[in-house]
C-alpha positions as CSV (number, residue, x, y, z in Angstrom):
1,M,106.3,103.6,14.1
2,V,103.2,102.2,15.2
3,F,103.8,98.8,17.7
4,D,101.3,96.3,17.0
5,F,101.1,92.7,17.3
6,L,98.8,89.6,18.6
7,F,99.0,87.1,21.0
8,A,98.3,83.1,20.6
9,F,95.2,83.3,22.7
10,G,94.9,79.7,22.9
11,K,98.3,79.6,25.0
12,Q,97.3,82.2,27.5
13,K,95.0,81.9,30.3
14,V,93.5,85.3,31.8
15,F,92.2,85.4,35.8
16,A,90.7,88.6,37.1
17,L,90.4,89.6,40.8
18,V,87.6,92.6,40.6
19,G,86.9,94.7,43.9
20,E,86.1,98.4,44.4
21,S,89.2,100.6,45.2
22,G,90.2,100.3,48.3
23,T,88.7,96.6,49.5
24,G,92.2,95.1,49.5
25,K,92.8,93.4,45.9
26,S,96.9,94.1,46.0
27,F,96.6,92.6,49.4
28,Q,95.1,89.1,48.3
29,S,96.4,89.1,45.0
30,K,99.7,87.0,45.9
31,L,97.5,84.4,47.4
32,V,95.1,84.1,44.7
33,A,98.3,83.8,42.1
34,Q,99.4,80.9,44.3
35,K,96.1,79.3,44.1
36,Y,95.6,79.4,40.7
37,R,99.4,78.6,39.9
38,I,99.7,82.3,38.4
39,S,103.1,83.8,38.2
40,Y,102.1,87.3,36.3
41,I,100.2,90.0,37.8
42,I,99.3,93.0,36.3
43,D,98.4,95.8,38.9
44,D,97.6,99.6,39.4
45,G,99.9,99.8,35.9
46,L,102.6,97.4,36.7
47,L,103.6,94.0,35.0
48,I,104.7,91.8,38.3
49,R,106.5,88.5,38.3
50,D,106.4,87.0,41.4
51,N,108.4,89.3,43.1
52,R,110.0,91.4,40.9
53,I,108.6,94.6,38.8
54,L,109.1,93.7,35.1
55,A,107.5,96.5,33.4
56,G,105.1,99.3,33.7
57,H,104.9,102.2,36.2
58,S,102.7,102.4,39.5
59,A,99.6,104.5,39.3
60,K,100.2,105.2,43.1
61,K,103.2,107.6,42.5
62,E,100.8,109.8,40.3
63,K,100.5,113.0,42.2
64,S,96.5,113.2,41.0
65,F,93.8,110.7,41.5
66,L,93.1,111.4,37.8
67,S,96.2,110.6,36.4
68,A,96.3,107.5,39.0
69,V,93.2,106.3,36.9
70,K,94.9,106.7,33.8
71,A,97.9,105.0,34.4
72,A,95.9,102.1,35.7
73,L,93.8,101.8,32.5
74,F,97.3,101.9,30.3
75,D,95.9,105.0,28.6
76,E,99.5,106.5,27.6
77,K,100.3,104.6,24.8
78,S,104.0,104.5,25.6
79,H,103.0,102.9,28.9
80,R,101.1,99.7,27.5
81,D,103.2,99.5,24.7
82,E,106.3,99.1,27.1
83,V,104.4,96.5,29.2
84,A,102.7,94.5,25.9
85,R,105.9,94.0,24.6
86,R,107.1,92.5,27.9
87,L,104.3,90.5,27.9
88,Q,105.3,89.3,24.6
89,N,109.0,88.5,25.6
90,E,108.2,86.4,28.7
91,K,105.7,84.2,26.9
92,I,103.1,84.2,29.9
93,K,100.6,81.0,30.4
94,R,98.6,82.8,32.7
95,I,98.3,85.9,34.2
96,L,96.0,87.9,36.8
97,I,94.6,91.3,36.4
98,L,93.3,93.3,39.5
99,G,90.7,95.8,38.6
100,T,87.9,97.8,40.3
101,S,84.9,96.4,37.8
102,E,85.0,93.8,34.9
103,K,85.1,96.5,32.3
104,M,87.9,97.8,33.6
105,I,89.5,94.2,33.5
106,F,88.2,93.5,29.9
107,K,89.7,97.3,28.9
108,I,93.2,96.5,30.7
109,A,93.5,93.1,28.6
110,A,92.5,94.9,25.5
111,R,95.0,97.4,25.5
112,L,97.6,94.9,26.4
113,Q,96.5,92.5,23.6
114,L,95.8,90.0,25.9
115,P,92.6,87.8,25.4
116,P,89.5,88.4,27.8
117,P,89.2,86.8,31.4
118,S,88.1,83.3,31.3
119,K,88.1,83.6,35.2
120,I,86.7,86.1,37.2
121,I,87.4,86.3,41.2
122,K,85.6,88.6,42.9
123,I,87.2,90.1,46.2
124,E,84.3,88.9,48.6
125,D,85.0,85.4,47.1
126,V,88.5,85.3,48.8
127,S,88.6,87.9,51.7
128,T,86.2,88.1,54.8
129,K,83.6,91.2,55.2
130,E,85.8,91.9,58.5
131,D,89.5,92.5,56.2
132,I,87.4,94.1,53.1
133,D,86.1,96.6,56.1
134,K,89.6,97.3,57.7
135,A,91.1,97.8,54.2
136,I,88.6,100.3,53.2
137,R,89.0,102.1,56.3
138,S,92.7,101.6,55.9
139,R,92.9,103.5,52.7
140,R,89.8,106.0,53.7
141,I,91.4,107.7,56.9
142,E,95.3,106.4,56.5
143,G,95.8,106.4,52.6
144,K,97.5,103.4,53.0
145,H,98.1,101.4,49.3
146,I,99.5,97.9,48.8
147,I,101.8,97.2,46.2
148,P,102.4,92.9,45.9
149,V,106.1,92.8,45.6
150,P,109.0,93.0,48.6
151,S,110.2,96.5,49.6
152,T,113.6,96.3,48.0
153,E,111.6,96.3,44.6
154,V,109.5,99.2,45.6
155,K,112.6,101.7,46.9
156,K,114.4,101.4,43.8
157,S,111.8,103.4,42.1
158,Y,109.2,104.4,44.5
159,S,111.3,105.2,47.8
160,N,109.0,108.5,48.1
161,I,105.9,107.0,48.4
162,F,107.2,103.6,50.4
163,F,105.7,103.6,53.9
164,S,106.4,100.3,55.6
165,T,106.0,96.5,54.8
166,I,103.9,93.4,55.5
167,Q,105.0,90.0,55.6
168,I,102.3,87.2,55.0
169,F,103.1,83.7,56.1
170,K,100.6,81.3,54.1
171,R,100.4,77.8,56.3
172,R,101.5,74.5,55.2
173,I,98.1,73.0,53.6
174,T,99.6,69.4,52.8
175,P,102.6,68.0,53.8
176,A,103.5,68.0,50.0
177,V,103.0,71.8,49.9
178,I,106.1,74.3,51.4
179,P,104.8,77.0,53.8
180,T,105.2,80.4,51.7
181,L,106.4,83.8,53.0
182,H,104.6,87.0,51.1
183,E,106.1,90.3,51.4
184,K,104.2,93.0,50.3
185,S,105.0,97.2,50.6
186,V,102.8,99.9,51.8
187,V,102.8,102.9,50.2
188,R,101.5,106.2,50.6
189,P,100.6,107.8,47.2
190,E,101.0,111.7,46.1
191,Y,97.4,112.0,45.6
192,S,96.5,110.6,49.2
193,K,98.5,112.3,51.3
194,R,97.1,114.5,53.8
195,S,98.3,115.9,56.9
196,R,96.6,114.3,60.3
197,V,93.6,115.5,61.4
198,V,93.9,116.7,65.1
199,I,90.6,117.4,67.4
200,S,90.3,118.4,71.3
201,E,88.8,115.6,73.7
202,N,85.8,117.6,74.6
203,A,84.9,117.8,71.0
204,L,85.4,114.2,70.8
205,S,83.9,113.4,74.0
206,Q,80.7,114.8,72.5
207,L,80.9,113.0,69.4
208,V,81.0,109.8,71.2
209,I,78.0,111.0,73.6
210,H,76.2,111.9,70.3
211,F,76.7,108.8,68.6
212,T,76.5,106.4,71.7
213,D,72.9,108.4,71.8
214,E,71.8,107.3,68.7
215,Y,73.1,103.6,68.6
216,N,70.8,103.3,71.9
217,K,69.0,106.2,73.9
218,D,69.2,104.1,77.1
219,I,73.0,103.7,77.5
220,E,74.1,106.0,79.9
221,I,78.1,107.0,79.5
222,K,79.8,107.9,82.5
223,K,83.3,108.1,81.8
224,I,85.6,108.6,78.5
225,F,89.2,107.8,78.5
226,I,90.9,109.5,75.4
227,K,94.3,108.5,74.4
228,D,96.5,110.1,71.5
229,V,98.1,108.0,69.6
230,D,100.3,107.9,66.3
231,M,97.9,108.3,63.8
232,G,94.7,108.6,65.7
233,Y,92.8,108.1,69.1
234,R,92.1,105.0,71.3
235,L,89.4,105.2,73.5
236,I,87.6,103.3,76.6
237,I,84.1,104.0,77.6
238,T,82.2,102.9,80.6
239,I,78.6,102.8,80.4
240,D,75.7,101.9,82.5
241,V,72.9,100.0,80.9
242,P,69.5,99.6,82.0
243,Y,68.2,95.8,83.0
244,G,66.4,94.1,80.3
245,I,68.9,95.7,77.6
246,Q,70.3,93.0,75.6
247,L,73.4,94.4,75.1
248,G,76.2,91.7,75.4
249,G,75.9,90.4,71.7
250,N,75.8,94.2,70.4
251,I,79.1,95.6,71.8
252,H,81.4,95.1,68.7
253,E,78.4,96.7,66.7
254,M,78.2,99.5,68.9
255,Q,81.8,100.1,68.6
256,Q,81.9,99.7,64.8
257,Y,78.8,102.6,64.5
258,I,80.5,105.0,66.8
259,I,84.2,104.4,65.3
260,E,82.6,104.6,61.6
261,N,80.2,107.7,62.0
262,I,83.2,109.4,64.0
263,E,85.5,108.7,61.3
264,R,82.9,109.5,58.5
265,Y,82.3,113.0,59.8
266,T,85.6,114.0,61.3
267,G,88.2,112.4,59.2
268,I,90.5,111.3,61.9
269,L,91.1,107.7,62.9
270,I,89.9,105.6,65.8
271,E,92.3,102.7,66.3
272,E,90.3,101.3,68.7
273,I,87.3,101.5,71.5
274,N,87.0,99.3,74.3
275,I,83.8,99.3,76.1
276,I,83.3,98.5,80.0
277,I,79.8,98.1,81.2
278,D,80.0,99.5,84.8
279,K,76.6,98.5,86.2
280,V,73.2,97.3,85.3
281,T,70.8,100.2,86.4
282,E,66.8,99.6,87.4
């Protein structure tokens, strides 16, 4: 039997949170939902209400990236019908849809027989550039994804991809507003799992020297200390700089340049770089 129905559009309001893959949409979704008094979230194939998964199946359990995209878009009729039925039974008034583009949001809304979004929020509106860059790095190097529900919900159906838990305490805004604790689950989907990349200390040192030279040829590296940690490496770089170089305000920029280039070309994770200026030379 063909499943089909129409919601009373006038009674529902759809919100959208848009951002490229890995920019932290799932991480920010609960705070966005709280701000706009939204109880329901559509994220990566799941219908979530508050801290419960009500229907659907997570794209994060798929074994290939292509099948994950199809799940996130509710490509299979049985999947979208299951979620659409639950939406009808819930009689929702406000719902937040997460997607990588406005086109994706409109497609999901249409497939679930929801009205088009009346408010579109971009990830840049709710997250700093530093947080977005950190989320992208975590996704690219570690393959970590977020499901915005507590671990007890995720472990029931997705224990094979469960990794850890994040708890975010939202501070009191006004005396009348009670502080809220948001718990999110960190997972590693099958399609993003990979073995840790290992590199020799000598090869890593040569990369540090190369990218430091690219950043500024006048900087001389005196010593490199490398520590092998759980998922990657931590570095302490001791340098000499010529008199007159205005490096003080650019140390963070230099750190990021070395980290981003090493990770881009090797796939290893640089957890931290500390730079020590030993002396200023003439």
